[in-house]
N, C-alpha and C positions, 0 to 999 in steps of 0.2 A: 751775938744776936742782932745788934744794931747794924753791923756790916751786911749781914744777910738781908735785912729789911731794905737797906739802901740799894743793894744789887737787884733785889726783886722789883723795887720801884723803878729803877733805871731800865730794867728789861721790859717792864710793862709799858713804860713811856716809849721805848724804841718800837715795841710791837704796835702800839697805837699809831705812832708816826708812820710806820711801814704800811699799816692797813689803810690809813688815810691816803697815802700815795697810790696804793693799789686801787682804791675806789675811783680816783680820777682816771687812772689808766683803764679801768674797767668800763667807765662811762664812754671813754673815747673808743674803746674796742666795740662796745655795743652800737655806737653810731656807725662805725666802720662796717660792722656786720649788717646793719640795716641797709646801708647804702649798697653793700655787696649783693644782698638779696634782691634789691630793685634792679641791679645791673645784670644779674644772672638770667640767661634766657631759658625758657622752658622748651624742651624739645617736643615738637608736634609731628605726628604721623597721621595722614588722612588720605582718603581716596574718594573720588567722585568726578562729576562732570564739571568742566570749567565753563563759567558763564560770565559774559561781559555785563556790567551794570550800565544801563542806559543813562545818558547825560553825564557820564563820568568816563574816565579812562581805566577804571578798575576791572580786574579779573578776579573772580571769586570761586571758591569751592565750598560746598556746604559741609559742615563738621558733623560729628556724631550727635551732639546735643541740639542740633537744628540751627545753630548760629553759622555765620559765614566767616571764612578765612579770606582775607585780602592777600592775594599772591601776586599783585601787580609788580613787585620787585623782582620776580623771577626773570633770570636772563640766561638763556633765551626763554621767552614766554611760550606757554603752550598755546596752540591754535584752537580756539573754541569752535571755529567753523568746521573742523574735522568731525565733531560730534563723537569723540572718543574719550572715555574716562581716563583719569590719570591717578597715579599713586604719588604722594609727595611727602617730603620731610622738610621741616623748616624750624625756625626758632621764633618763639613768641616772647617779645620783650614787654608785653603788657600794654601795648598801645592800640587804641581803637581808631579806625578811620571812618569816613562816611560810608564805607562799603563793608566793614566788618573788622575782625581782629587781624591786625597786620602781622604777617609773617616775613621774616628776613632769612637770608641764606637758604632760599628755597631750591631744593633739588627734586626733580620730578621725572617721571617716565610714563609713556602711554601704556595702558593696560590691555588694549584691544577689545574693550567692552563698549558697545554702542550706547550712546546717550539718547534720551528722548529729546524731541524737538523742544527748544526753549519756548516758554509761554509767551504770548503776545501782550500780556498786560504788565506794563512796566510798574504801574502803581501797586499791584499786588506783590510783585517781587520786592519793591522797596519796603513795603509794609512788613513783609516776612523778614527781611534783613534787619530791620530795626527791632523787631520783636525777638530775634534770635540772638 
């Protein structure tokens, strides 16, 4: 009986030691997972008219929720003077610029849909962008 008790105590000690080691590894894993989440890009698909933002070099497209996507990193960049809507796919890394939510790896194509003439009030456009 005494031998069984000693073995049970030894097994419990090993189990406790093993769990302690796992909890440290688990914490490291959770940190690594949190960092991975931040680094993963969210895929974005949108369509609309490309607009330049006055007093900046940004090109933006309005998203579904009313906010703006900054597609300035697109290469080649769509030509807003054509007045034609585009369809785009890009990656959102969670970064905001002065012009909107920044997209990277932007791939786009013209849709053949005519856009309305851009508004002449730059202050209205900037206020809309900050609100969206």
